[in-house]
N, C-alpha and C positions, 0 to 999 in steps of 0.2 A: 250669681245668676247666670243662666245660660241663654243666649240669644241666638236666633237663627238668622242667617243671611243667605241670600241667593249666591250660588256658585257662579263665578265669572263665566263659566261655560254655559250657564242658563239652565242646566237640567236639575241639579240637586240643590238642596238646602244644606248649608254647612253650619255646624255648631261652633260658637266661640264663647269663651268665658268673658263676661263683662263684670268688672268689679264696681259695685255701686257703693255709695256712702253707707247705706244700710248694711251691705255686706262686710264692709271694713269694720263697722262698729260691732257687728255680730262676731266677727272673727276675733276682735279684741276681747269681747266678753267671754267667748269660748276659751281663749287662751288663759284668761284670768281664772276661769273655772277649772279647767283640766290641767294646764301646765303649772300655773302658779298655786292652784288649789286654795284660792282665797274666795271662799264662798260668799262672804258679805259683799266684797267688791264685785264679784260675779253677778249677784242678784241686782246690785245697783246698775251695773253695766247692761244687763239684759233689759232692765226696766227702762233705761235710756233709749234702747232700740225700739221698744214698744211705744214709748211716748213720742219719739221723733218720727217713726215710720210705721204708724199703726196698721196700715193695710198691706205692708210688705210681707213677703214670705219669711224674711228674717224676724219680723215681729212674732209671727206664729211660732217659729222655732224658739225664740226667746221666751215666749210664754210657756211653752213645754219644758224648757230647761229650768225656769223658775219653779214650776210645779214639781219637777224631779228633785230639785234641791230641797224644796219643802218636805216632800215625802221621805227624803233621806235623813233630814236632820230633826224634824219634829216627830215626837213619838205619836203613834197612831191614835191613842186615846186623847191625847192633848189636841191634835188636829181635829178629830171628830168633835170634841167639845167646842172648839173654836168655831167650827162650821155650823154647828147646831145653834150656838148663840148668835152668830151672824144671821142665820135664817130667821130666828125668833125676832131679832131686832128689826129686820126688814118687814116681817109679817105685822109686827106691832105698828110700824109706821104706816102700814096700809090697812089698819083696822082689821086684821085677820082675813082680808080678802084673798082670793086666789089669783088676783091680777098680778102680773109680773111687774117688778119695780125696776126695770132696766134703766130707765132715765134718771132714777133718783141717786144721789150721791151716797156713798157709804156712811153709815152712822159713825159718830166719833167713838174712838176706842173707850172701853170702860176703864175707869180708874180704880 
């Protein structure tokens, strides 16, 4: 995270890097993803960032990284089918209404 502080001279704002807990967790997840190439562990680490710091910039980046991994490892037709089934499950729970179901928890996975 970059934070700005006033220059002691009083004219300018200076940038300084501030390492936050969310930033450290994200850096660990990123390292797991790209340096160690452990995708399962990376997904879990990114998810921890999202769960622990949901409104942070790092959570937004973590969500993007999770989606990138999903797109890289799940075949397109399988991903489409899973998304379709998820949408149908949500629509059924709402009796086919067009209302968004943002507040409802995800349905249990099919067995």
